[in-house]
KEKE-3310 file (N, C-alpha, C; in steps of 0.2 Angstrom, whole numbers, plus 5000, padded with zeros to 4 digits):
npx = (4948:4949:4951:4960:4960:4969:4968:4970:4965:4951:4938:4921:4925:4938:4945:4958:4968:4979:4981:4969:4960:4967:4965:4951:4949:4955:4949:4936:4939:4944:4933:4924:4930:4926:4931:4932:4931:4937:4937:4947:4947:4949:4940:4934:4922:4914:4911:4911:4903:4899:4890:4898:4895:4895:4906:4912:4915:4925:4925:4934:4933:4946:4960:4973:4986:4983:4977:4983:4983:4970:4963:4967:4961:4949:4951:4957:4947:4938:4946:4947:4933:4930:4943:4956:4963:4974:4982:4983:4992:4998:5015:5015:5015:5015:5003:4998:5005:5002:4992:4999:5008:5000:4993:5001:4999:4994:4996:5006:5006:5015:5010:5019:5019:5023:5036:5037:5049:5055:5045:5047:5061:5060:5051:5055:5062:5078:5080:5083:5098:5094:5081:5085:5092:5083:5074:5082:5085:5073:5069:5078:5074:5062:5066:5069:5076:5085:5081:5086:5082:5073:5083:5084:5088:5091:5089:5089:5087:5079:5067:5050:5042:5050:5054:5042:5039:5050:5045:5035:5029:5029:5033:5026:5028:5022:5030:5045:5054:5052:5054:5068:5074:5071:5077:5090:5090:5083:5089:5081:5076:5079:5074:5062:5054:5040:5034:5021:5008:4996:4979:4968:4952:4943:4930:4915:4913:4926:4931:4922:4926:4932:4946:4950:4949:4949:4954:4964:4969:4980:4984:4988:4986:4983:4990:4996:5012:5029:5035:5028:5032:5027:5032:5042:5034:5026:5037:5039:5028:5028:5037:5029:5018:5023:5024:5012:5000:4987:4984:4977:4980:4978:4978:4974:4970:4973:4983:4999:5013:5025:5041:5043:5044:5030:5021:5008:5007:4999:4997:5011:5014:5004:5009:5021:5017:5010:5011:5005:4992:4980:4979:4979:4972:4967:4960:4959:4956:4947:4931:4931:4923:4922:4934:4933:4926:4936:4946:4940:4939:4952:4967:4980:4989:5000:5013:5025:5034:5046:5048:5039:5028:5018:5007:4990:4983:4989:4985:4972:4972:4977:4967:4957:4962:4971:4983:4999:5012:5024:5035:5052:5057:5053:5038:5030:5037:5036:5022:5018:5024:5038:5038:5030:5017:5015:5024:5040:5049:5064:5065:5064:5067:5062:5063:5063:5050:5042:5046:5040:5027:5024:5027:5016:5005:5009:5007:4993:4989:4998:4997:4984:4986:4995:4987:4976:4984:4988:4976:4972:4983:4980:4968:4972:4983:4981:4969:4955:4956:4969:4977:4970:4973:4987:4987:4980:4989:5000:4995:4992:5006:5011:5004:5008:5022:5022:5017:5027:5038:5033:5033:5047)
npy = (5095:5080:5064:5049:5035:5021:5005:4989:4986:4992:4997:4990:4978:4974:4977:4975:4981:4995:5002:5002:5009:5021:5025:5025:5036:5047:5047:5052:5064:5071:5071:5079:5091:5095:5089:5078:5061:5044:5028:5013:4997:4981:4965:4951:4945:4951:4961:4977:4993:5005:5018:5021:5026:5039:5040:5035:5019:5007:4990:4975:4958:4948:4939:4946:4945:4946:4958:4970:4968:4964:4976:4986:4987:4991:5004:5010:5011:5019:5031:5035:5039:5048:5058:5058:5069:5066:5053:5042:5029:5015:5009:4996:4980:4985:4989:4998:4996:4991:4999:5012:5009:5008:5020:5032:5046:5051:5060:5055:5050:5042:5034:5030:5017:5004:4996:4979:4972:4977:4972:4959:4956:4960:4951:4938:4924:4916:4898:4887:4877:4865:4863:4864:4852:4842:4843:4840:4826:4821:4822:4813:4801:4799:4797:4807:4821:4832:4849:4865:4878:4892:4906:4924:4934:4950:4961:4977:4982:4972:4974:4976:4985:4996:5000:5004:5015:5023:5028:5037:5053:5062:5057:5052:5052:5047:5048:5054:5045:5033:5039:5043:5031:5024:5032:5029:5014:5012:5021:5033:5048:5062:5074:5072:5068:5070:5075:5070:5068:5055:5058:5059:5056:5055:5045:5050:5041:5037:5050:5052:5044:5044:5051:5048:5034:5019:5005:4996:4989:4983:4984:4976:4980:4975:4966:4950:4948:4946:4958:4968:4968:4960:4949:4955:4963:4953:4947:4957:4957:4948:4956:4967:4962:4958:4971:4976:4966:4965:4968:4967:4959:4961:4954:4959:4955:4947:4932:4929:4920:4914:4915:4902:4888:4883:4885:4897:4915:4917:4904:4902:4913:4910:4898:4903:4912:4904:4902:4914:4915:4918:4931:4935:4938:4933:4939:4936:4941:4956:4965:4981:4990:4986:4991:5002:4998:4990:4999:5008:5000:4999:5005:5008:5007:4997:4997:4991:4991:4983:4989:5003:5012:5023:5021:5017:5012:5018:5031:5029:5025:5037:5046:5040:5045:5037:5030:5029:5017:5018:5014:5018:5016:5021:5029:5032:5040:5053:5054:5054:5065:5066:5060:5068:5065:5053:5038:5033:5019:5009:4997:4979:4978:4973:4976:4990:4992:4987:4996:5007:5005:5002:5014:5022:5015:5016:5030:5037:5049:5054:5046:5050:5064:5062:5056:5065:5075:5067:5065:5079:5082:5074:5080:5092:5091:5082:5084:5087:5100:5103:5092:5091:5103:5101:5089:5093:5103:5094:5086:5096:5100:5088:5087:5099:5096:5084:5089:5098:5089:5082:5091:5093)
npz = (4913:4904:4911:4912:4922:4926:4933:4939:4952:4960:4970:4971:4967:4966:4977:4984:4991:4995:4984:4976:4985:4984:4970:4970:4979:4973:4960:4964:4970:4960:4951:4959:4958:4946:4935:4920:4923:4920:4924:4921:4925:4933:4935:4944:4940:4931:4915:4906:4905:4917:4927:4943:4959:4954:4945:4929:4925:4917:4916:4915:4914:4920:4924:4935:4930:4916:4914:4908:4895:4891:4894:4886:4873:4876:4882:4870:4861:4868:4869:4856:4853:4863:4866:4879:4889:4898:4906:4919:4927:4938:4943:4947:4941:4929:4922:4912:4901:4888:4883:4883:4873:4861:4861:4860:4860:4871:4885:4899:4916:4928:4943:4957:4968:4975:4969:4961:4963:4975:4984:4983:4986:5000:5005:5001:5008:5011:5008:5022:5025:5030:5024:5011:5010:5013:5003:4992:4995:4995:4982:4976:4982:4976:4963:4955:4947:4957:4959:4961:4973:4967:4964:4968:4957:4952:4939:4935:4921:4915:4920:4918:4924:4927:4915:4909:4918:4915:4902:4905:4905:4916:4933:4948:4965:4981:4992:4998:5002:4994:4981:4981:4983:4971:4963:4965:4964:4952:4943:4940:4932:4941:4938:4933:4942:4954:4970:4978:4989:4993:4992:5006:5011:5025:5030:5039:5050:5055:5060:5070:5080:5097:5103:5116:5120:5130:5128:5130:5120:5107:5090:5075:5059:5042:5028:5033:5032:5029:5025:5031:5044:5055:5062:5070:5077:5084:5092:5101:5109:5121:5130:5132:5138:5150:5156:5155:5158:5155:5143:5126:5110:5093:5077:5062:5046:5031:5029:5022:5015:5027:5036:5037:5027:5018:5028:5033:5038:5048:5055:5058:5067:5077:5082:5087:5097:5106:5120:5124:5121:5125:5126:5113:5097:5081:5066:5053:5035:5033:5028:5020:5026:5039:5045:5053:5064:5071:5073:5081:5093:5097:5105:5102:5086:5077:5066:5060:5048:5037:5025:5018:5008:5007:5017:5017:5027:5038:5037:5039:5053:5058:5055:5063:5075:5083:5094:5086:5082:5071:5056:5053:5040:5026:5020:5031:5040:5035:5034:5048:5052:5055:5068:5076:5076:5080:5086:5080:5075:5071:5058:5061:5075:5088:5102:5102:5097:5107:5118:5113:5113:5126:5132:5127:5133:5146:5147:5144:5141:5133:5122:5118:5114:5104:5095:5093:5086:5075:5068:5065:5056:5045:5041:5038:5029:5019:5013:5001:4994:4996:4990:4979:4971:4969:4962:4950:4945:4943:4932:4922:4920:4915:4903:4896:4895:4887:4875:4872:4870:4860:4849:4847)
capx = (4952:4947:4957:4959:4964:4970:4971:4966:4962:4946:4932:4921:4926:4945:4947:4962:4974:4979:4981:4962:4958:4969:4962:4944:4949:4957:4944:4930:4942:4945:4926:4921:4933:4923:4935:4928:4935:4935:4942:4948:4948:4948:4935:4934:4916:4910:4914:4906:4904:4893:4892:4898:4897:4896:4912:4911:4920:4925:4928:4936:4934:4952:4964:4977:4991:4980:4974:4986:4982:4963:4960:4970:4956:4943:4954:4958:4940:4935:4950:4944:4927:4931:4949:4958:4969:4979:4981:4987:4993:5004:5020:5015:5012:5015:4996:4996:5011:5000:4989:5005:5011:4995:4991:5007:4998:4991:5000:5005:5009:5016:5010:5023:5016:5029:5038:5037:5055:5056:5042:5050:5066:5059:5047:5059:5066:5082:5079:5088:5102:5091:5076:5087:5094:5077:5071:5087:5085:5066:5069:5082:5070:5057:5069:5069:5082:5085:5081:5088:5077:5074:5086:5082:5093:5087:5092:5084:5086:5074:5061:5045:5039:5055:5054:5036:5040:5054:5041:5030:5031:5031:5033:5023:5029:5019:5034:5052:5058:5052:5057:5075:5076:5071:5083:5096:5090:5081:5092:5075:5079:5076:5070:5055:5050:5037:5032:5013:5005:4989:4974:4964:4946:4941:4922:4913:4914:4933:4932:4918:4930:4935:4954:4951:4947:4953:4952:4969:4970:4985:4981:4991:4980:4986:4992:5001:5017:5036:5037:5025:5035:5023:5035:5045:5028:5025:5042:5038:5022:5030:5039:5023:5014:5026:5023:5004:4998:4980:4984:4975:4983:4974:4981:4969:4972:4975:4989:5003:5018:5029:5047:5044:5041:5024:5017:5007:5010:4995:5000:5017:5013:5001:5014:5027:5014:5006:5011:5001:4986:4974:4980:4980:4967:4968:4953:4959:4954:4940:4929:4933:4918:4924:4940:4931:4925:4942:4950:4936:4940:4959:4970:4987:4990:5007:5014:5032:5035:5052:5047:5032:5029:5013:5002:4983:4981:4992:4981:4965:4973:4978:4960:4954:4965:4974:4991:5003:5019:5026:5042:5056:5059:5048:5034:5027:5041:5033:5015:5018:5027:5044:5036:5026:5010:5015:5031:5043:5055:5068:5063:5068:5069:5056:5064:5060:5042:5040:5047:5036:5020:5024:5026:5009:5001:5010:5005:4988:4988:5003:4994:4978:4988:4998:4981:4973:4989:4988:4969:4973:4987:4976:4963:4975:4988:4979:4962:4953:4958:4977:4979:4967:4977:4993:4985:4979:4996:5004:4992:4994:5013:5012:5001:5012:5028:5021:5016:5034:5042:5030:5035:5054)
capy = (5090:5073:5060:5042:5031:5014:5001:4983:4987:4997:4994:4985:4971:4972:4981:4971:4984:5002:5005:5002:5014:5028:5027:5028:5043:5052:5048:5056:5071:5075:5073:5084:5097:5097:5086:5072:5056:5038:5023:5007:4993:4974:4962:4944:4942:4955:4966:4982:5000:5008:5023:5019:5032:5045:5039:5030:5014:5002:4984:4969:4952:4945:4938:4952:4945:4947:4964:4975:4966:4964:4982:4990:4988:4995:5011:5013:5013:5025:5036:5037:5042:5055:5058:5060:5074:5064:5046:5040:5022:5014:5005:4989:4976:4988:4988:5002:4996:4990:5006:5016:5007:5009:5027:5037:5053:5053:5062:5050:5050:5036:5035:5025:5014:5000:4991:4972:4970:4979:4968:4952:4956:4959:4945:4932:4921:4910:4892:4885:4871:4859:4863:4862:4845:4838:4844:4836:4819:4819:4821:4807:4795:4799:4795:4813:4825:4837:4855:4870:4883:4898:4912:4930:4939:4956:4966:4983:4982:4968:4975:4979:4990:5001:5002:5008:5021:5028:5030:5042:5060:5063:5051:5055:5048:5050:5049:5055:5039:5029:5042:5043:5023:5022:5036:5025:5007:5012:5027:5037:5055:5066:5080:5070:5065:5075:5072:5072:5063:5052:5061:5055:5059:5050:5045:5053:5037:5038:5056:5051:5039:5048:5050:5046:5028:5016:4998:4992:4984:4985:4981:4977:4980:4975:4959:4947:4946:4948:4965:4972:4967:4957:4944:4958:4965:4946:4946:4962:4956:4946:4962:4972:4959:4959:4977:4977:4959:4964:4971:4963:4961:4959:4954:4960:4954:4941:4929:4927:4916:4915:4913:4894:4885:4879:4888:4904:4919:4916:4898:4904:4917:4907:4893:4906:4915:4900:4904:4920:4914:4921:4938:4936:4937:4934:4940:4935:4946:4959:4969:4988:4994:4984:4993:5007:4995:4988:5005:5010:4995:4999:5011:5008:5003:4996:4996:4991:4988:4983:4995:5005:5018:5028:5016:5020:5010:5023:5037:5027:5026:5044:5049:5038:5048:5031:5031:5025:5016:5016:5012:5023:5014:5023:5035:5034:5046:5059:5054:5055:5072:5065:5058:5073:5063:5045:5035:5029:5014:5006:4990:4974:4980:4971:4980:4997:4992:4986:5002:5013:5003:5003:5021:5024:5012:5019:5037:5037:5056:5056:5043:5054:5069:5061:5054:5071:5078:5064:5067:5086:5082:5071:5084:5098:5090:5077:5085:5088:5106:5103:5087:5092:5108:5098:5085:5097:5105:5088:5084:5102:5100:5083:5089:5104:5093:5080:5093:5100:5083:5080:5096:5092)
capz = (4910:4904:4914:4913:4928:4924:4938:4940:4959:4960:4973:4976:4963:4966:4983:4988:4994:4996:4977:4974:4989:4981:4964:4972:4982:4968:4955:4967:4971:4953:4949:4962:4956:4939:4929:4918:4925:4919:4927:4918:4931:4933:4939:4944:4939:4926:4911:4904:4908:4921:4932:4949:4963:4949:4940:4923:4926:4912:4919:4910:4918:4918:4930:4935:4925:4909:4914:4904:4887:4891:4895:4881:4867:4878:4882:4864:4858:4872:4867:4849:4853:4867:4868:4885:4890:4902:4909:4925:4930:4943:4940:4949:4936:4922:4919:4906:4896:4881:4881:4881:4866:4856:4861:4862:4859:4877:4890:4903:4922:4932:4950:4960:4974:4977:4963:4963:4965:4982:4988:4982:4990:5007:5007:5000:5013:5008:5012:5026:5023:5031:5020:5004:5010:5013:4996:4988:4996:4993:4975:4975:4983:4971:4957:4951:4947:4962:4956:4966:4974:4963:4967:4966:4953:4950:4934:4933:4914:4912:4924:4914:4928:4926:4908:4908:4922:4911:4897:4907:4904:4923:4938:4954:4971:4987:4997:4996:5003:4988:4975:4982:4983:4964:4959:4966:4961:4945:4940:4938:4931:4947:4936:4930:4948:4957:4976:4978:4993:4992:4996:5010:5014:5029:5031:5046:5056:5057:5063:5076:5085:5101:5104:5123:5121:5135:5127:5132:5114:5102:5084:5068:5053:5036:5027:5038:5028:5031:5023:5036:5051:5059:5066:5075:5082:5089:5097:5106:5114:5128:5134:5133:5143:5157:5160:5155:5157:5153:5136:5121:5104:5087:5070:5057:5040:5027:5030:5017:5017:5033:5035:5037:5021:5018:5034:5032:5043:5055:5058:5061:5073:5082:5085:5091:5102:5109:5128:5126:5116:5129:5124:5105:5092:5074:5063:5046:5031:5035:5023:5021:5030:5046:5048:5058:5071:5073:5075:5087:5098:5099:5107:5098:5081:5076:5059:5060:5042:5034:5020:5017:5004:5010:5018:5018:5034:5043:5036:5042:5059:5060:5055:5070:5081:5087:5095:5081:5082:5064:5055:5050:5034:5020:5020:5038:5043:5032:5036:5055:5053:5059:5075:5080:5076:5082:5088:5075:5077:5066:5057:5064:5081:5093:5108:5101:5096:5114:5122:5111:5115:5134:5134:5126:5138:5153:5147:5139:5139:5127:5116:5115:5111:5097:5091:5090:5081:5069:5065:5062:5050:5040:5039:5036:5024:5014:5011:4994:4991:4996:4986:4972:4968:4967:4957:4944:4943:4940:4926:4918:4918:4911:4896:4893:4894:4882:4869:4870:4868:4853:4844:4846)
cpx = (4948:4952:4955:4963:4964:4973:4966:4962:4958:4940:4926:4924:4933:4948:4952:4968:4974:4979:4974:4959:4960:4966:4954:4944:4950:4952:4938:4933:4942:4938:4923:4924:4932:4927:4931:4933:4932:4940:4942:4951:4947:4942:4935:4928:4912:4914:4909:4907:4897:4895:4892:4900:4898:4902:4910:4917:4919:4929:4929:4937:4940:4956:4970:4983:4990:4978:4976:4984:4974:4960:4962:4964:4950:4945:4954:4952:4937:4939:4948:4938:4927:4938:4951:4964:4975:4977:4986:4987:4998:5009:5019:5011:5012:5009:4994:5001:5008:4996:4994:5007:5006:4992:4996:5005:4995:4996:5000:5009:5009:5015:5013:5019:5022:5030:5038:5043:5057:5052:5045:5056:5065:5056:5050:5063:5071:5080:5085:5092:5098:5085:5079:5089:5088:5074:5076:5086:5078:5066:5072:5077:5064:5059:5069:5075:5081:5085:5082:5082:5079:5078:5084:5088:5090:5091:5087:5082:5081:5068:5056:5042:5043:5054:5048:5036:5044:5050:5036:5033:5033:5030:5031:5024:5026:5024:5041:5057:5058:5055:5065:5078:5076:5076:5089:5095:5088:5084:5086:5078:5075:5072:5064:5051:5047:5034:5025:5010:4999:4985:4970:4958:4942:4933:4921:4914:4921:4934:4927:4921:4933:4943:4955:4948:4952:4952:4958:4970:4975:4984:4987:4986:4984:4987:4997:5007:5024:5037:5034:5027:5032:5027:5039:5039:5027:5031:5042:5033:5024:5033:5034:5019:5016:5025:5015:5001:4990:4979:4981:4978:4979:4978:4975:4971:4973:4982:4993:5008:5022:5036:5049:5040:5035:5019:5015:5008:5006:4997:5006:5018:5009:5005:5019:5023:5009:5006:5007:4995:4980:4973:4980:4974:4969:4961:4953:4957:4947:4938:4931:4929:4919:4930:4938:4930:4931:4946:4946:4938:4948:4961:4976:4987:4998:5009:5022:5036:5043:5053:5040:5033:5024:5007:4995:4981:4983:4987:4974:4966:4974:4971:4956:4957:4968:4981:4994:5010:5021:5033:5045:5059:5053:5044:5031:5030:5037:5025:5014:5022:5034:5043:5032:5018:5010:5023:5034:5049:5058:5065:5067:5070:5063:5057:5061:5053:5039:5040:5042:5029:5019:5023:5019:5004:5003:5007:5000:4987:4992:5000:4989:4981:4991:4992:4977:4977:4988:4981:4970:4977:4984:4971:4966:4979:4986:4971:4961:4956:4966:4979:4976:4971:4983:4992:4984:4985:5000:5001:4993:5001:5014:5009:5005:5019:5027:5020:5023:5038:5040:5032:5043:5055)
cpy = (5084:5068:5053:5039:5024:5010:4995:4984:4993:4994:4995:4979:4969:4976:4977:4974:4992:5006:5006:5008:5021:5030:5029:5035:5048:5053:5053:5063:5075:5076:5078:5091:5098:5094:5080:5066:5049:5033:5016:5002:4985:4971:4954:4941:4946:4959:4971:4988:5002:5014:5020:5025:5038:5045:5034:5026:5009:4996:4979:4963:4948:4944:4944:4951:4947:4954:4969:4974:4966:4971:4987:4992:4993:5003:5014:5015:5019:5031:5039:5041:5048:5055:5061:5065:5072:5057:5045:5032:5021:5009:4998:4985:4978:4988:4992:5002:4995:4997:5011:5015:5009:5016:5032:5044:5055:5054:5057:5051:5043:5037:5029:5023:5010:4996:4984:4970:4971:4974:4961:4952:4956:4953:4938:4930:4915:4904:4890:4879:4865:4858:4861:4854:4840:4838:4840:4829:4816:4818:4815:4801:4794:4797:4801:4817:4831:4844:4860:4875:4889:4904:4918:4934:4944:4960:4971:4984:4978:4969:4979:4985:4997:5004:5006:5015:5026:5031:5036:5049:5063:5057:5054:5050:5051:5051:5050:5049:5034:5032:5042:5036:5022:5027:5032:5018:5007:5017:5031:5044:5059:5072:5079:5068:5071:5071:5074:5066:5060:5057:5056:5059:5054:5050:5047:5048:5037:5044:5056:5047:5044:5046:5048:5039:5024:5008:4994:4987:4988:4981:4982:4976:4980:4967:4956:4944:4949:4955:4970:4972:4964:4952:4949:4961:4959:4946:4952:4961:4953:4952:4966:4969:4959:4965:4978:4970:4959:4967:4965:4964:4958:4959:4954:4960:4947:4938:4927:4922:4918:4913:4905:4891:4881:4881:4895:4908:4918:4910:4899:4908:4914:4902:4897:4909:4911:4901:4910:4920:4917:4928:4940:4935:4938:4934:4937:4941:4949:4963:4977:4992:4991:4987:4998:5004:4992:4994:5008:5006:4994:5005:5013:5004:5003:4994:4996:4988:4988:4989:4996:5011:5023:5025:5019:5018:5015:5029:5035:5028:5033:5047:5047:5041:5042:5033:5026:5023:5014:5015:5018:5022:5015:5029:5037:5039:5052:5059:5056:5061:5071:5063:5063:5070:5055:5044:5031:5025:5011:4999:4985:4974:4979:4975:4987:4997:4991:4992:5007:5011:5004:5010:5023:5021:5015:5027:5038:5044:5058:5053:5047:5060:5068:5059:5060:5075:5074:5065:5074:5086:5079:5076:5090:5097:5086:5078:5087:5094:5106:5098:5088:5098:5105:5093:5088:5100:5100:5087:5090:5102:5094:5084:5094:5100:5088:5083:5096:5095:5081:5085:5095:5085)
cpz = (4909:4906:4914:4918:4926:4930:4939:4947:4958:4964:4969:4973:4965:4972:4987:4992:4993:4989:4975:4979:4986:4975:4965:4974:4977:4962:4958:4968:4965:4950:4952:4961:4948:4934:4927:4919:4923:4921:4923:4923:4929:4937:4939:4941:4933:4921:4909:4907:4911:4925:4939:4954:4959:4945:4935:4924:4920:4915:4914:4915:4916:4924:4930:4930:4917:4908:4908:4897:4887:4891:4890:4876:4869:4879:4875:4860:4861:4870:4861:4849:4857:4870:4875:4885:4893:4905:4914:4926:4934:4939:4942:4944:4929:4918:4913:4900:4888:4879:4879:4873:4860:4856:4864:4862:4866:4882:4896:4910:4925:4940:4954:4967:4978:4972:4966:4966:4972:4986:4988:4986:4997:5009:5006:5005:5010:5012:5016:5023:5024:5026:5013:5004:5010:5006:4992:4989:4995:4986:4973:4976:4979:4964:4952:4952:4951:4958:4962:4967:4970:4967:4964:4963:4949:4945:4932:4925:4911:4916:4919:4917:4927:4919:4906:4912:4918:4905:4898:4906:4911:4928:4945:4960:4977:4993:4994:4997:4997:4982:4976:4981:4975:4960:4959:4962:4954:4940:4937:4937:4937:4944:4933:4936:4952:4964:4978:4983:4991:4995:5001:5013:5018:5030:5038:5051:5059:5062:5070:5082:5090:5102:5112:5125:5126:5134:5129:5126:5110:5096:5079:5063:5046:5034:5031:5033:5031:5030:5028:5043:5056:5064:5071:5080:5087:5094:5102:5111:5120:5133:5136:5139:5150:5160:5160:5154:5155:5146:5131:5115:5098:5081:5065:5050:5037:5028:5024:5019:5023:5031:5035:5031:5022:5024:5033:5038:5049:5058:5062:5067:5078:5086:5090:5097:5106:5117:5129:5122:5119:5127:5117:5102:5085:5070:5056:5042:5033:5029:5025:5026:5037:5049:5054:5064:5074:5076:5081:5094:5100:5101:5103:5092:5079:5069:5058:5054:5041:5029:5019:5013:5007:5012:5020:5025:5039:5043:5040:5050:5062:5060:5061:5076:5086:5088:5090:5083:5074:5063:5052:5043:5029:5022:5026:5041:5041:5034:5043:5057:5057:5066:5079:5080:5078:5084:5082:5077:5071:5064:5060:5071:5086:5099:5107:5100:5103:5118:5120:5113:5122:5135:5133:5130:5145:5153:5142:5137:5133:5121:5114:5112:5104:5092:5088:5085:5075:5065:5062:5056:5044:5037:5036:5029:5018:5012:5004:4991:4991:4990:4979:4968:4965:4962:4950:4941:4940:4933:4921:4915:4914:4903:4892:4891:4888:4875:4867:4867:4861:4848:4842:4843)
residu = (UNK:UNK:UNK:UNK:UNK:UNK:UNK:UNK:UNK:UNK:UNK:UNK:UNK:UNK:UNK:UNK:UNK:UNK:UNK:UNK:UNK:UNK:UNK:UNK:UNK:UNK:UNK:UNK:UNK:UNK:UNK:UNK:UNK:UNK:UNK:UNK:UNK:UNK:UNK:UNK:UNK:UNK:UNK:UNK:UNK:UNK:UNK:UNK:UNK:UNK:UNK:UNK:UNK:UNK:UNK:UNK:UNK:UNK:UNK:UNK:UNK:UNK:UNK:UNK:UNK:UNK:UNK:UNK:UNK:UNK:UNK:UNK:UNK:UNK:UNK:UNK:UNK:UNK:UNK:UNK:UNK:UNK:UNK:UNK:UNK:UNK:UNK:UNK:UNK:UNK:UNK:UNK:UNK:UNK:UNK:UNK:UNK:UNK:UNK:UNK:UNK:UNK:UNK:UNK:UNK:UNK:UNK:UNK:UNK:UNK:UNK:UNK:UNK:UNK:UNK:UNK:UNK:UNK:UNK:UNK:UNK:UNK:UNK:UNK:UNK:UNK:UNK:UNK:UNK:UNK:UNK:UNK:UNK:UNK:UNK:UNK:UNK:UNK:UNK:UNK:UNK:UNK:UNK:UNK:UNK:UNK:UNK:UNK:UNK:UNK:UNK:UNK:UNK:UNK:UNK:UNK:UNK:UNK:UNK:UNK:UNK:UNK:UNK:UNK:UNK:UNK:UNK:UNK:UNK:UNK:UNK:UNK:UNK:UNK:UNK:UNK:UNK:UNK:UNK:UNK:UNK:UNK:UNK:UNK:UNK:UNK:UNK:UNK:UNK:UNK:UNK:UNK:UNK:UNK:UNK:UNK:UNK:UNK:UNK:UNK:UNK:UNK:UNK:UNK:UNK:UNK:UNK:UNK:UNK:UNK:UNK:UNK:UNK:UNK:UNK:UNK:UNK:UNK:UNK:UNK:UNK:UNK:UNK:UNK:UNK:UNK:UNK:UNK:UNK:UNK:UNK:UNK:UNK:UNK:UNK:UNK:UNK:UNK:UNK:UNK:UNK:UNK:UNK:UNK:UNK:UNK:UNK:UNK:UNK:UNK:UNK:UNK:UNK:UNK:UNK:UNK:UNK:UNK:UNK:UNK:UNK:UNK:UNK:UNK:UNK:UNK:UNK:UNK:UNK:UNK:UNK:UNK:UNK:UNK:UNK:UNK:UNK:UNK:UNK:UNK:UNK:UNK:UNK:UNK:UNK:UNK:UNK:UNK:UNK:UNK:UNK:UNK:UNK:UNK:UNK:UNK:UNK:UNK:UNK:UNK:UNK:UNK:UNK:UNK:UNK:UNK:UNK:UNK:UNK:UNK:UNK:UNK:UNK:UNK:UNK:UNK:UNK:UNK:UNK:UNK:UNK:UNK:UNK:UNK:UNK:UNK:UNK:UNK:UNK:UNK:UNK:UNK:UNK:UNK:UNK:UNK:UNK:UNK:UNK:UNK:UNK:UNK:UNK:UNK:UNK:UNK:UNK:UNK:UNK:UNK:UNK:UNK:UNK:UNK:UNK:UNK:UNK:UNK:UNK:UNK:UNK:UNK:UNK:UNK:UNK:UNK:UNK:UNK:UNK:UNK:UNK:UNK:UNK:UNK:UNK:UNK:UNK:UNK:UNK:UNK:UNK:UNK:UNK:UNK:UNK:UNK:UNK:UNK:UNK:UNK:UNK:UNK:UNK:UNK:UNK:UNK:UNK:UNK:UNK:UNK:UNK:UNK:UNK:UNK:UNK:UNK:UNK:UNK)
# end
């Protein structure tokens, strides 16, 4: 098959999250299975086409909001020269919307990640009455007309990401949690949904980390944002330290806005955790090739997200055989095999986080057994052969369905 993958995120230029990692992994997997793969991606600094790690990549220099329009003529020209059998894009940002409009002959799969409306709903913090009053009075003092804080009024009918998803021949979700959520919220047709996990091929460095480490370090790895549950993790730290006073805690990732207006999440957490600052470390954003060294230096990873689809960072921690405390809200339940490969806690429950971490610190043999089980699950369930066959079947079905619909 000749396959087009469209994604603004694609390493190394735009390796900003799990989407880029997924696209890079699936591109390599499909190429190794003798398919012709081309990637259409964004870049902050360059445009043009070149072979990167064996994959033909077409990049356009454009900010993310402009990517859908900027990449469309590049795709259209390439499709005219060497037609694609199937195209895949994500729902986030509706990045393939112009391509789909201009190339309706191409069979099209939407790969769900996490729609913007879900992220916005979780990360939006209503302003306090005090903040609203100060803003109102401040505007009056400046002789300006007070304006209200923007309110989040979501209408699925107006959502461009939903509209694009409904245009796809088939819709692939890596987790049942996300698929079922969008059947409810977006009224997606369940007969067009397919459940297909992300592939994950760990580098040898992850697999070389022994499961028997004794670092007494607990790590959060990911963007510091409300959706990731970092404030709940922070609230659990005092309880953990009372039981295990020598434990070290690391927050690894870029700081996004906090619940306090005008304060980023790292500043917010540092203020809250000031009495425990000797036990806390914030690293800020790190390069992808540094993740291994941070996982090697930790015993337990905590991912207490309010919502998570199928986080790549959890797969990385599993490959590294870490003890994992994950969230029951979203795809981590499936990743961790309903708790057989790690501990699962409900969102927004610091006491439950503390109890799970304390258990793994009290019983390192349990943590090591869970880590070994997590590594085995990654190797057995998300490997190239397992996911590759499912991905090929998805594309073949998409092509067949598109032809059938075209005839009718």
